[in-house]
Backbone as CSV, one residue per row, in Angstrom:
resi,resn,N_x,N_y,N_z,CA_x,CA_y,CA_z,C_x,C_y,C_z
1,MET,28.780,69.233,47.881,28.093,70.109,46.920,29.131,70.980,46.221
2,ASP,29.096,71.034,44.869,30.005,71.898,44.149,29.631,73.330,44.416
3,ALA,30.657,74.180,44.609,30.350,75.581,44.845,31.546,76.440,44.530
4,LEU,31.287,77.705,44.207,32.292,78.722,44.044,32.036,79.796,45.077
5,HIS,33.091,80.399,45.617,32.899,81.545,46.491,32.333,82.679,45.662
6,PRO,31.295,83.369,46.182,30.595,84.359,45.374,31.335,85.685,45.279
7,ASN,32.638,85.675,45.076,33.417,86.884,44.922,34.253,86.760,43.666
8,ARG,34.193,87.733,42.790,34.840,87.615,41.490,36.342,87.382,41.602
9,ARG,36.984,87.946,42.596,38.419,87.739,42.727,38.759,86.266,42.862
10,ASP,37.884,85.530,43.572,38.111,84.092,43.716,37.774,83.340,42.432
11,PHE,36.879,83.853,41.664,36.582,83.198,40.378,37.774,83.314,39.437
12,LEU,38.426,84.523,39.515,39.549,84.735,38.613,40.766,83.989,39.055
13,LYS,40.908,83.811,40.388,42.082,82.976,40.845,41.427,81.608,40.634
14,LEU,5.260,73.038,24.195,5.989,73.126,23.092,5.169,73.734,21.961
15,LEU,5.570,75.019,22.233,4.441,75.725,21.586,4.935,76.357,20.304
16,GLY,4.801,75.690,19.207,5.037,76.293,17.910,6.435,76.132,17.376
17,THR,7.427,76.097,18.220,8.769,76.069,17.690,9.601,75.055,18.429
18,ALA,10.599,74.585,17.740,11.638,73.764,18.351,12.952,74.318,17.872
19,THR,13.886,74.508,18.756,15.134,75.161,18.421,16.304,74.309,18.872
20,VAL,17.320,74.221,18.036,18.551,73.541,18.426,19.427,74.552,19.124
21,ILE,19.707,74.297,20.383,20.405,75.260,21.228,21.473,74.542,22.023
22,GLY,22.637,75.202,22.178,23.633,74.685,23.105,24.895,74.228,22.422
23,SER,25.927,74.089,23.212,27.217,73.657,22.709,27.190,72.173,22.410
24,VAL,28.175,71.743,21.618,28.314,70.321,21.331,28.658,69.599,22.616
25,MET,27.989,68.506,22.881,28.193,67.761,24.112,29.398,66.844,23.989
26,PRO,29.904,66.345,25.120,31.040,65.440,25.080,30.765,64.225,24.216
27,GLU,31.866,63.678,23.656,31.752,62.558,22.709,30.987,61.381,23.282
28,ALA,31.252,61.048,24.556,30.608,59.877,25.159,29.096,60.047,25.197
29,LEU,28.646,61.253,25.551,27.203,61.484,25.621,26.598,61.554,24.228
30,ALA,27.364,62.136,23.284,26.859,62.250,21.924,26.585,60.885,21.320
31,ALA,27.378,59.880,21.733,27.217,58.536,21.188,26.146,57.739,21.927
32,ALA,25.659,58.278,23.029,24.694,57.553,23.849,23.296,57.663,23.251
33,LYS,22.348,57.071,23.960,20.956,57.081,23.507,20.365,58.484,23.604
34,THR,19.257,58.662,22.936,18.515,59.913,23.039,17.968,60.061,24.462
35,THR,18.131,61.260,25.031,17.658,61.511,26.390,16.706,62.696,26.393
36,ALA,15.568,62.534,27.030,14.589,63.612,27.177,14.644,64.150,28.600
37,LEU,14.620,65.474,28.732,14.644,66.136,30.034,13.621,67.260,30.018
38,THR,12.783,67.309,31.030,11.767,68.356,31.144,12.119,69.288,32.299
39,ILE,12.174,70.579,31.998,12.420,71.615,33.000,11.097,72.314,33.297
40,LEU,10.650,72.254,34.546,9.467,72.990,34.985,9.913,74.170,35.846
41,HIS,9.193,75.282,35.767,9.664,76.436,36.538,8.550,77.430,36.840
42,THR,8.775,78.177,37.925,7.899,79.262,38.358,8.748,80.492,38.638
43,ASN,8.090,81.632,38.759,8.771,82.862,39.176,7.740,83.817,39.761
44,ASP,8.173,84.622,40.705,7.331,85.677,41.281,5.981,85.143,41.761
45,VAL,6.024,84.040,42.498,4.775,83.465,43.011,4.168,84.363,44.098
46,HIS,4.990,85.099,44.825,4.522,86.122,45.758,3.485,85.617,46.755
47,SER,3.798,84.500,47.415,2.977,83.980,48.511,1.561,83.612,48.088
48,ARG,1.338,83.409,46.798,0.002,83.074,46.312,-0.190,81.559,46.435
49,LEU,-0.565,81.110,47.617,-0.790,79.692,47.866,-2.190,79.258,47.445
50,ASP,-3.155,80.143,47.552,-4.530,79.849,47.148,-4.774,80.372,45.735
51,PRO,-5.746,79.822,45.028,-6.137,80.422,43.744,-6.656,81.838,43.961
52,PHE,-6.635,82.640,42.915,-7.257,83.949,42.992,-8.757,83.775,43.258
53,PRO,-9.353,84.645,44.033,-10.782,84.500,44.356,-11.661,84.640,43.118
54,MET,-12.815,84.011,43.178,-13.777,84.060,42.069,-14.572,85.369,42.164
55,ASP,-13.903,86.463,41.848,-14.510,87.777,42.006,-14.756,88.485,40.681
56,GLY,-14.625,87.741,39.586,-14.858,88.337,38.286,-13.670,89.080,37.715
57,SER,-12.556,89.094,38.436,-11.363,89.784,37.951,-10.657,88.949,36.876
58,ARG,-9.641,89.525,36.260,-8.940,88.872,35.148,-8.364,87.516,35.533
59,ASN,-7.862,87.390,36.760,-7.201,86.149,37.187,-8.084,85.275,38.075
60,ALA,-9.362,85.555,38.129,-10.278,84.826,39.018,-10.168,83.313,38.820
61,GLY,-9.945,82.625,39.931,-9.910,81.166,39.924,-8.629,80.548,39.427
62,ARG,-7.646,81.350,39.077,-6.412,80.808,38.503,-5.349,80.603,39.573
63,GLY,-4.445,79.667,39.320,-3.320,79.418,40.206,-3.678,78.551,41.395
64,GLY,-2.832,78.613,42.411,-3.033,77.823,43.622,-2.029,76.691,43.732
65,ILE,-1.482,76.514,44.931,-0.424,75.535,45.140,-0.915,74.106,44.938
66,ALA,-2.159,73.798,45.339,-2.673,72.438,45.192,-2.806,72.060,43.716
67,ARG,-3.304,72.989,42.918,-3.438,72.713,41.487,-2.077,72.578,40.821
68,ARG,-1.129,73.411,41.250,0.223,73.288,40.692,0.818,71.927,41.041
69,ALA,0.590,71.481,42.276,1.089,70.171,42.695,0.498,69.057,41.835
70,THR,-0.794,69.153,41.548,-1.444,68.143,40.704,-0.845,68.128,39.307
71,LEU,-0.645,69.308,38.730,-0.088,69.405,37.384,1.338,68.859,37.340
72,ILE,2.143,69.224,38.322,3.519,68.733,38.370,3.538,67.220,38.541
73,GLY,2.659,66.705,39.390,2.585,65.264,39.591,2.225,64.521,38.316
74,GLN,1.304,65.074,37.547,0.918,64.450,36.273,2.090,64.419,35.307
75,ILE,2.832,65.512,35.239,3.979,65.574,34.327,5.060,64.583,34.754
76,ARG,5.291,64.479,36.047,6.311,63.536,36.523,5.935,62.086,36.212
77,LYS,4.659,61.782,36.213,4.230,60.424,35.869,4.445,60.132,34.387
78,GLN,4.344,61.163,33.563,4.471,61.000,32.124,5.912,61.080,31.641
79,THR,6.757,61.766,32.405,8.115,62.069,31.970,9.102,61.644,33.054
80,PRO,10.061,60.777,32.725,10.936,60.245,33.768,11.942,61.239,34.322
81,ASN,12.418,62.194,33.501,13.483,63.098,33.923,12.948,64.528,34.012
82,VAL,12.657,64.973,35.235,12.064,66.295,35.460,12.885,67.057,36.492
83,LEU,13.127,68.337,36.216,13.724,69.249,37.187,12.765,70.413,37.390
84,LEU,12.641,70.885,38.647,11.695,71.945,39.005,12.434,73.083,39.694
85,PHE,12.317,74.296,39.124,13.075,75.444,39.613,12.168,76.652,39.855
86,ASP,12.673,77.591,40.686,11.971,78.852,40.913,12.959,80.003,40.762
87,ALA,12.507,81.091,40.122,13.386,82.220,39.825,13.190,83.408,40.765
88,GLY,12.709,83.166,41.978,12.718,84.208,42.995,11.420,84.961,43.192
89,ASP,11.388,85.761,44.268,10.187,86.416,44.794,9.156,85.364,45.198
90,ILE,9.590,84.496,46.060,8.711,83.507,46.676,7.780,84.204,47.667
91,PHE,8.314,85.212,48.376,7.609,85.875,49.469,6.872,87.127,48.995
92,GLN,5.940,87.577,49.857,5.260,88.871,49.795,4.159,88.915,48.747
93,GLY,2.957,89.297,49.192,1.871,89.467,48.242,0.516,89.029,48.761
94,THR,0.491,88.163,49.778,-0.776,87.753,50.392,-0.600,87.745,51.909
95,PRO,-1.701,87.638,52.674,-1.594,87.592,54.130,-0.769,86.418,54.662
96,TYR,-0.589,85.371,53.857,0.247,84.253,54.326,1.622,84.758,54.740
97,PHE,2.186,85.649,53.935,3.515,86.167,54.289,3.440,87.089,55.494
98,ASN,2.445,87.942,55.545,2.322,88.876,56.665,2.154,88.148,57.997
99,LEU,1.473,87.014,57.971,1.207,86.274,59.199,2.314,85.297,59.570
100,TYR,2.903,84.648,58.552,3.802,83.520,58.830,5.216,83.711,58.291
101,ASN,5.504,84.870,57.708,6.873,85.259,57.340,7.538,84.372,56.293
102,GLY,6.750,83.635,55.537,7.318,82.833,54.449,7.400,81.347,54.702
103,GLU,7.096,80.916,55.915,7.205,79.482,56.219,6.279,78.627,55.359
104,PRO,4.982,78.963,55.205,4.126,78.098,54.380,4.612,77.987,52.941
105,GLU,5.179,79.060,52.401,5.658,79.047,51.031,6.803,78.038,50.857
106,ILE,7.751,78.070,51.788,8.893,77.146,51.707,8.443,75.707,51.923
107,LEU,7.571,75.476,52.890,7.097,74.109,53.156,6.303,73.571,51.964
108,ALA,5.550,74.442,51.309,4.809,74.011,50.115,5.769,73.634,48.997
109,MET,6.828,74.407,48.814,7.815,74.077,47.786,8.509,72.756,48.092
110,ASN,8.738,72.491,49.368,9.287,71.178,49.750,8.357,70.059,49.300
111,GLN,7.071,70.233,49.549,6.109,69.204,49.190,6.038,68.992,47.674
112,LEU,6.218,70.062,46.926,6.180,69.955,45.470,7.481,69.408,44.889
113,GLY,8.523,69.329,45.713,9.774,68.740,45.264,10.617,69.645,44.389
114,TYR,10.683,70.929,44.738,11.562,71.827,43.985,13.003,71.356,44.097
115,ASP,13.742,71.502,43.003,15.145,71.091,42.981,16.082,72.240,43.327
116,ALA,15.692,73.484,43.035,16.511,74.650,43.372,15.686,75.910,43.151
117,GLY,16.110,76.980,43.816,15.509,78.288,43.604,16.572,79.351,43.708
118,THR,16.269,80.554,43.240,17.164,81.682,43.460,16.429,82.744,44.269
119,ILE,17.096,83.858,44.537,16.591,84.860,45.473,16.090,86.083,44.729
120,GLY,14.845,86.494,45.015,14.294,87.728,44.479,14.356,88.844,45.502
121,ASN,14.162,90.068,45.052,14.254,91.210,45.961,13.230,91.131,47.082
122,HIS,12.019,90.605,46.798,10.998,90.538,47.841,11.257,89.422,48.858
123,ASP,12.191,88.557,48.570,12.549,87.538,49.558,13.322,88.140,50.724
124,PHE,13.764,89.399,50.570,14.389,90.140,51.669,13.362,90.897,52.512
125,ASP,12.081,90.850,52.147,11.101,91.744,52.774,10.938,91.527,54.281
126,GLY,11.169,90.334,54.741,11.120,90.094,56.181,12.450,90.342,56.866
127,GLY,13.431,90.816,56.100,14.767,91.030,56.637,15.635,89.803,56.433
128,ILE,16.930,90.018,56.474,17.870,88.937,56.188,17.848,87.857,57.279
129,ASP,17.521,88.227,58.513,17.420,87.226,59.579,16.251,86.276,59.313
130,ASN,15.139,86.825,58.859,13.993,85.977,58.522,14.307,85.079,57.336
131,MET,15.077,85.597,56.391,15.445,84.788,55.235,16.261,83.570,55.670
132,VAL,17.175,83.780,56.607,17.952,82.657,57.151,17.017,81.622,57.775
133,THR,16.075,82.099,58.573,15.146,81.198,59.257,14.317,80.391,58.264
134,GLN,13.726,81.068,57.290,12.826,80.376,56.365,13.580,79.517,55.357
135,PHE,14.670,80.025,54.820,15.457,79.226,53.871,16.040,77.995,54.553
136,GLY,16.249,78.096,55.861,16.769,76.944,56.594,15.793,75.779,56.644
137,LYS,14.527,76.025,56.326,13.518,74.963,56.306,13.390,74.298,54.936
138,ALA,14.101,74.840,53.952,13.993,74.317,52.594,14.779,73.019,52.444
139,ARG,14.199,72.086,51.686,14.884,70.846,51.371,15.479,70.909,49.958
140,PHE,15.728,72.112,49.504,16.343,72.339,48.201,17.309,73.516,48.352
141,PRO,18.328,73.612,47.501,19.300,74.695,47.638,18.832,75.996,47.005
142,PHE,19.299,77.110,47.556,19.152,78.403,46.920,20.472,78.742,46.241
143,VAL,20.410,78.921,44.930,21.620,79.204,44.153,21.654,80.695,43.833
144,ILE,22.743,81.342,44.180,22.910,82.769,43.898,24.402,83.052,43.804
145,ALA,24.854,83.510,42.652,26.287,83.684,42.413,26.759,85.120,42.582
146,ASN,25.873,86.104,42.461,26.335,87.496,42.481,25.932,88.257,43.730
147,TYR,25.505,87.561,44.787,25.351,88.171,46.105,26.455,87.610,46.997
148,ASP,27.282,88.491,47.508,28.322,88.093,48.448,27.785,88.339,49.859
149,PHE,27.489,87.258,50.563,26.893,87.353,51.893,27.925,87.342,53.027
150,THR,29.193,87.500,52.693,30.225,87.570,53.728,29.874,88.656,54.748
151,ASN,30.085,88.348,56.035,29.789,89.274,57.137,28.288,89.499,57.343
152,THR,27.466,88.576,56.830,26.043,88.606,57.126,25.633,87.231,57.657
153,VAL,24.428,87.154,58.214,23.945,85.873,58.744,23.635,84.879,57.630
154,MET,23.591,85.341,56.371,23.340,84.448,55.251,24.618,83.795,54.715
155,ASP,25.754,84.174,55.272,27.022,83.612,54.787,27.003,82.093,54.923
156,GLY,27.248,81.396,53.831,27.274,79.939,53.841,25.917,79.276,53.694
157,LYS,24.846,80.069,53.576,23.498,79.500,53.494,23.037,79.274,52.052
158,THR,23.797,79.767,51.098,23.465,79.579,49.684,24.678,78.995,48.972
159,THR,24.485,78.651,47.704,25.584,78.159,46.877,25.494,78.841,45.514
160,PRO,26.614,79.152,44.868,26.535,79.808,43.552,25.855,78.951,42.499
161,TYR,26.081,77.635,42.569,25.496,76.753,41.576,25.264,75.365,42.151
162,LYS,24.498,74.589,41.405,24.227,73.196,41.746,24.235,72.386,40.456
163,ILE,24.767,71.181,40.513,24.827,70.314,39.344,23.873,69.135,39.541
164,PHE,23.057,68.884,38.534,22.104,67.775,38.539,22.450,66.824,37.402
165,VAL,22.329,65.532,37.645,22.558,64.530,36.607,21.269,63.741,36.425
166,ARG,20.756,63.739,35.206,19.539,63.007,34.877,19.793,62.149,33.639
167,ASP,19.753,60.831,33.838,19.897,59.883,32.728,21.146,60.175,31.904
168,GLY,22.240,60.462,32.593,23.516,60.692,31.936,23.769,62.117,31.491
169,VAL,22.762,62.992,31.559,22.930,64.385,31.179,23.264,65.207,32.426
170,LYS,24.335,65.982,32.343,24.826,66.775,33.467,24.402,68.235,33.266
171,VAL,23.545,68.712,34.173,22.972,70.056,34.056,23.506,70.930,35.186
172,GLY,24.152,72.027,34.833,24.623,72.993,35.813,23.649,74.156,35.915
173,VAL,23.267,74.506,37.137,22.284,75.560,37.367,22.868,76.578,38.336
174,PHE,22.859,77.859,37.943,23.340,78.909,38.845,22.322,80.036,38.898
175,GLY,22.472,80.920,39.895,21.487,81.972,40.105,22.083,83.366,40.076
176,LEU,21.268,84.340,39.677,21.651,85.747,39.673,20.516,86.581,40.253
177,GLY,20.867,87.553,41.096,19.878,88.444,41.693,20.041,89.869,41.212
178,ILE,18.995,90.654,41.380,18.981,92.045,40.942,19.713,92.925,41.950
179,ARG,20.152,94.110,41.502,20.870,95.042,42.375,19.962,95.486,43.529
180,PRO,20.402,95.324,44.790,19.539,95.688,45.927,19.363,97.188,46.121
181,GLU,20.422,97.971,45.837,20.373,99.408,46.119,19.208,100.075,45.417
182,GLY,18.415,100.816,46.193,17.283,101.529,45.641,16.040,100.685,45.461
183,LEU,16.176,99.388,45.676,15.047,98.475,45.492,14.663,97.789,46.794
184,ILE,15.670,97.493,47.609,15.480,96.829,48.895,16.008,97.755,49.990
185,PRO,15.296,97.932,51.092,15.834,98.755,52.182,17.179,98.200,52.680
186,LYS,18.100,99.087,52.922,19.427,98.677,53.394,19.323,97.851,54.670
187,SER,18.358,98.168,55.505,18.190,97.425,56.765,17.796,95.976,56.523
188,ALA,17.257,95.683,55.329,16.822,94.322,55.023,17.961,93.462,54.488
189,TYR,18.858,94.056,53.674,19.944,93.245,53.114,21.297,93.495,53.767
190,ARG,21.390,94.536,54.556,22.568,94.835,55.378,23.863,94.869,54.568
191,GLU,24.817,93.988,54.909,26.148,94.058,54.284,26.272,93.199,53.028
192,THR,25.159,92.715,52.507,25.200,91.933,51.271,25.809,92.773,50.153
193,LYS,26.774,92.209,49.450,27.415,92.900,48.336,26.895,92.360,47.007
194,TYR,26.560,93.288,46.136,26.085,92.943,44.794,27.275,92.907,43.851
195,LEU,27.443,91.795,43.159,28.538,91.637,42.208,27.992,91.683,40.788
196,ASP,28.782,92.221,39.876,28.340,92.415,38.502,27.847,91.108,37.880
197,PRO,26.572,91.047,37.455,26.020,89.777,36.986,26.651,89.271,35.694
198,ILE,27.062,90.158,34.803,27.679,89.720,33.547,29.027,89.057,33.820
199,GLU,29.843,89.680,34.640,31.160,89.120,34.958,31.033,87.800,35.707
200,ILE,30.150,87.775,36.703,29.977,86.565,37.504,29.408,85.436,36.660
201,ALA,28.390,85.748,35.846,27.793,84.726,34.989,28.810,84.152,34.016
202,SER,29.662,85.007,33.478,30.697,84.532,32.556,31.629,83.552,33.243
203,ASP,32.023,83.865,34.462,32.931,82.994,35.217,32.270,81.669,35.590
204,VAL,31.059,81.756,36.141,30.385,80.549,36.616,30.029,79.635,35.447
205,ALA,29.486,80.204,34.378,29.104,79.390,33.223,30.317,78.704,32.612
206,ALA,31.442,79.421,32.540,32.667,78.808,32.006,33.142,77.674,32.907
207,THR,33.032,77.873,34.209,33.424,76.816,35.148,32.536,75.582,34.976
208,LEU,31.237,75.812,34.887,30.310,74.682,34.741,30.555,73.930,33.433
209,ARG,30.797,74.677,32.364,31.000,74.031,31.066,32.371,73.364,30.962
210,ASN,33.414,74.095,31.309,34.770,73.640,31.016,35.396,72.805,32.122
211,GLU,35.179,73.195,33.374,35.788,72.461,34.482,34.894,71.328,34.989
212,LYS,33.610,71.628,35.127,32.681,70.634,35.655,32.068,69.754,34.561
213,LYS,32.357,70.098,33.299,31.932,69.279,32.148,30.412,69.108,32.080
214,CYS,29.684,70.183,32.378,28.228,70.121,32.256,27.826,70.123,30.790
215,ASP,26.841,69.318,30.473,26.308,69.253,29.119,25.374,70.410,28.826
216,TYR,24.782,70.979,29.882,23.792,72.031,29.714,23.897,72.969,30.898
217,VAL,23.812,74.284,30.632,23.949,75.287,31.690,22.728,76.205,31.689
218,ILE,22.076,76.300,32.836,20.869,77.113,33.000,21.087,78.156,34.088
219,CYS,20.656,79.375,33.823,20.695,80.442,34.826,19.286,80.699,35.354
220,LEU,19.130,80.674,36.673,17.908,81.143,37.325,18.133,82.619,37.634
221,SER,17.408,83.481,36.959,17.685,84.909,37.008,16.523,85.694,37.587
222,HIS,16.844,86.604,38.510,15.845,87.573,38.965,16.263,88.979,38.530
223,LEU,16.856,89.068,37.343,17.301,90.355,36.806,16.182,91.105,36.090
224,GLY,15.198,90.369,35.562,14.144,90.975,34.747,14.362,90.677,33.277
225,TYR,13.257,90.613,32.540,13.307,90.163,31.151,13.996,91.162,30.218
226,LYS,13.546,92.433,30.238,14.068,93.421,29.290,13.736,94.820,29.778
227,TYR,14.657,95.771,29.556,14.435,97.161,29.951,14.811,98.099,28.810
228,ASP,14.275,99.309,28.858,14.653,100.327,27.878,16.004,100.946,28.212
229,GLY,16.331,101.037,29.495,17.564,101.669,29.929,18.728,100.702,30.021
230,PRO,19.787,101.092,30.754,21.020,100.306,30.820,21.004,99.150,31.827
231,THR,19.921,99.008,32.600,19.868,97.947,33.604,20.053,96.579,32.959
232,VAL,20.891,95.762,33.580,21.146,94.424,33.041,19.883,93.582,33.142
233,SER,19.492,92.985,32.029,18.304,92.146,31.946,18.701,90.762,31.448
234,ASP,17.725,89.873,31.352,17.997,88.549,30.799,18.443,88.632,29.341
235,ASN,17.854,89.557,28.587,18.258,89.729,27.199,19.708,90.183,27.095
236,VAL,20.100,91.112,27.943,21.488,91.590,27.960,22.423,90.480,28.424
237,LEU,22.022,89.761,29.444,22.830,88.651,29.960,23.113,87.635,28.858
238,ALA,22.083,87.248,28.122,22.262,86.273,27.049,23.221,86.797,25.990
239,ALA,23.070,88.066,25.607,23.851,88.627,24.509,25.317,88.836,24.865
240,GLN,25.616,89.031,26.164,26.970,89.417,26.548,27.771,88.304,27.213
241,THR,27.278,87.075,27.163,27.985,85.969,27.820,28.155,84.794,26.863
242,ARG,28.883,83.796,27.336,29.049,82.519,26.645,28.692,81.389,27.604
243,HIS,28.473,80.209,27.067,28.332,78.955,27.823,26.993,78.787,28.531
244,ILE,26.106,79.788,28.498,24.761,79.618,29.047,23.860,79.093,27.931
245,ASP,23.073,78.073,28.222,22.152,77.521,27.223,20.737,78.067,27.381
246,GLY,20.316,78.333,28.627,18.965,78.823,28.859,18.881,79.679,30.103
247,ILE,17.932,80.611,30.105,17.719,81.517,31.235,16.255,81.433,31.661
248,ILE,16.039,81.060,32.904,14.707,81.067,33.505,14.596,82.342,34.326
249,GLY,13.726,83.256,33.913,13.730,84.595,34.475,12.587,84.897,35.423
250,GLY,12.715,86.045,36.062,11.716,86.555,36.981,11.825,88.061,37.102
251,HIS,11.136,88.636,38.048,11.162,90.030,38.475,10.211,90.926,37.692
252,THR,10.170,90.824,36.362,9.350,91.747,35.578,7.936,91.228,35.323
253,HIS,7.601,90.031,35.850,6.254,89.463,35.706,5.853,89.369,34.230
254,THR,6.783,88.965,33.403,6.567,88.902,31.956,5.906,87.583,31.568
255,PHE,4.778,87.670,30.889,4.103,86.480,30.371,4.591,86.227,28.942
256,LEU,5.359,85.169,28.739,5.804,84.798,27.405,4.965,83.627,26.901
257,ASP,4.538,83.708,25.650,3.755,82.622,25.063,4.619,81.409,24.748
258,ALA,5.911,81.645,24.585,6.893,80.590,24.337,8.262,81.188,24.620
259,PRO,9.264,80.383,24.863,10.605,80.932,25.073,11.067,81.744,23.859
260,VAL,11.800,82.810,24.134,12.409,83.598,23.070,13.898,83.271,23.021
261,THR,14.540,83.570,21.913,15.976,83.315,21.808,16.725,84.606,21.508
262,VAL,17.904,84.701,22.107,18.822,85.817,21.883,20.197,85.214,21.609
263,ASN,20.886,85.710,20.584,22.205,85.179,20.270,23.238,85.654,21.281
264,ASN,24.095,84.735,21.709,25.136,85.079,22.675,26.375,85.637,21.966
265,ARG,27.467,85.791,22.687,28.678,86.396,22.121,29.276,85.569,20.996
266,ASP,28.942,84.290,20.966,29.425,83.417,19.898,28.414,83.259,18.771
267,GLY,27.317,84.002,18.840,26.298,83.902,17.808,25.380,82.711,17.959
268,GLN,25.411,82.046,19.122,24.569,80.886,19.375,23.275,81.319,20.064
269,PRO,22.135,80.746,19.670,20.863,81.146,20.282,20.704,80.615,21.703
270,ILE,20.363,81.515,22.624,20.120,81.188,24.027,18.648,81.438,24.305
271,TRP,17.950,80.441,24.861,16.533,80.652,25.137,16.327,81.330,26.491
272,ILE,15.273,82.139,26.546,14.869,82.847,27.757,13.375,82.576,27.962
273,ASN,12.999,82.269,29.197,11.578,82.048,29.467,11.182,82.672,30.797
274,GLN,9.934,83.130,30.884,9.360,83.679,32.107,7.847,83.500,32.014
275,VAL,7.211,83.185,33.141,5.791,82.821,33.091,4.927,83.693,34.006
276,GLY,5.163,85.005,33.953,4.260,85.939,34.620,4.482,86.070,36.105
277,PHE,3.458,85.755,36.885,3.551,85.906,38.336,2.445,85.101,39.007
278,ALA,2.544,84.957,40.319,1.490,84.415,41.190,1.157,82.952,40.939
279,GLY,2.021,82.248,40.230,1.753,80.835,39.984,0.604,80.593,39.035
280,ILE,0.238,81.606,38.242,-0.850,81.455,37.276,-0.475,80.418,36.214
281,ASN,0.788,80.455,35.795,1.303,79.506,34.821,2.472,78.728,35.394
282,LEU,2.671,77.549,34.862,3.853,76.745,35.132,4.653,76.688,33.843
283,GLY,5.910,77.096,33.900,6.747,77.025,32.717,7.171,75.594,32.433
284,ARG,7.240,75.257,31.148,7.704,73.929,30.761,8.654,74.045,29.574
285,ILE,9.831,73.473,29.727,10.822,73.386,28.668,11.152,71.909,28.471
286,ASP,10.955,71.396,27.271,11.285,70.004,26.957,12.556,69.970,26.124
287,LEU,13.570,69.301,26.656,14.860,69.188,25.988,15.071,67.757,25.513
288,THR,15.578,67.620,24.303,15.939,66.310,23.779,17.410,66.337,23.397
289,PHE,18.199,65.491,24.033,19.635,65.421,23.789,19.915,64.243,22.854
290,GLU,20.472,64.556,21.690,20.747,63.509,20.705,21.892,63.956,19.798
291,ARG,22.877,63.083,19.645,23.987,63.311,18.721,24.666,64.651,18.938
292,GLY,24.895,64.976,20.192,25.666,66.161,20.521,24.914,67.475,20.506
293,LYS,23.603,67.453,20.295,22.823,68.684,20.285,21.604,68.548,21.193
294,ALA,21.155,69.697,21.691,19.942,69.725,22.512,18.864,70.456,21.745
295,THR,17.748,69.793,21.508,16.594,70.409,20.861,15.604,70.839,21.935
296,MET,15.123,72.076,21.826,14.271,72.660,22.857,12.888,72.988,22.303
297,ALA,11.861,72.673,23.073,10.504,73.157,22.799,9.896,73.584,24.122
298,GLY,9.164,74.683,24.133,8.635,75.177,25.399,7.262,75.775,25.274
299,GLN,6.530,75.761,26.377,5.203,76.352,26.428,4.814,76.615,27.879
300,PRO,4.012,77.668,28.126,3.460,77.859,29.466,2.255,76.946,29.654
301,MET,2.066,76.474,30.873,0.921,75.628,31.190,0.088,76.339,32.235
302,GLU,-1.168,76.594,31.922,-2.031,77.323,32.850,-2.377,76.432,34.046
303,VAL,-2.284,76.998,35.228,-2.624,76.288,36.453,-4.068,76.618,36.794
304,LYS,-4.961,75.659,36.579,-6.388,75.948,36.801,-7.108,74.666,37.182
């Protein structure tokens, strides 16, 4: 598995629109056939395995792991190249977590065939020892580049990034987590060190693009969509970095009707998407790779 040590010192040693996004791909791929790739994603599911109860509330009857599985299965039958990701906060929010500490959530994600996930602040809620136990049951990697787990039980249990190849297209995926201080009890994350997400993202994305020759680079982010203050968000991340093509976000429970774009440091549009919380929606991004460019169209899909 390709990986970088999560310490900066080691790094230094289709709804309505379609957008052309991303760097020019290598010559060999540019000359190849047109390739379609579908990215499916969730965020902030918060242990919501069952649909919301039929109680007349705003979300009554929506969501549920079985319905999500059916929807994902239908898409996989229709589309040959599919990747499925989660942007964190898998745990906490229903009695399933209180009773079983996250095991049903991870086993359900295994059954749905997730390809990778990142870590949200609530995934620490059972403590870092519980995170080791539950993540150890996953049949998919947890990617996180800006948490240094050295001197903790999580050391070696995650990877900064993962590379996927689908029909000749090489996709690099890395993860970023939010600052733990003031958000997570110190007893839950212990000696985990938070590394600057802008610096780390710049290093990892450059490595994926330039050294690993990825055609497309995606960040799974639990930083949050946008803030009024100085806190680093997905919008800030996109604007202050290079080599990232898309950001799948979480943390702020933001419902986007379609992906938004923010220009990066080179003036290139980077798409950002987030689909609320509790598995109410499934995010879908359809990418078409042709003649050195990636065309993107995206839409949320209601799980009902």
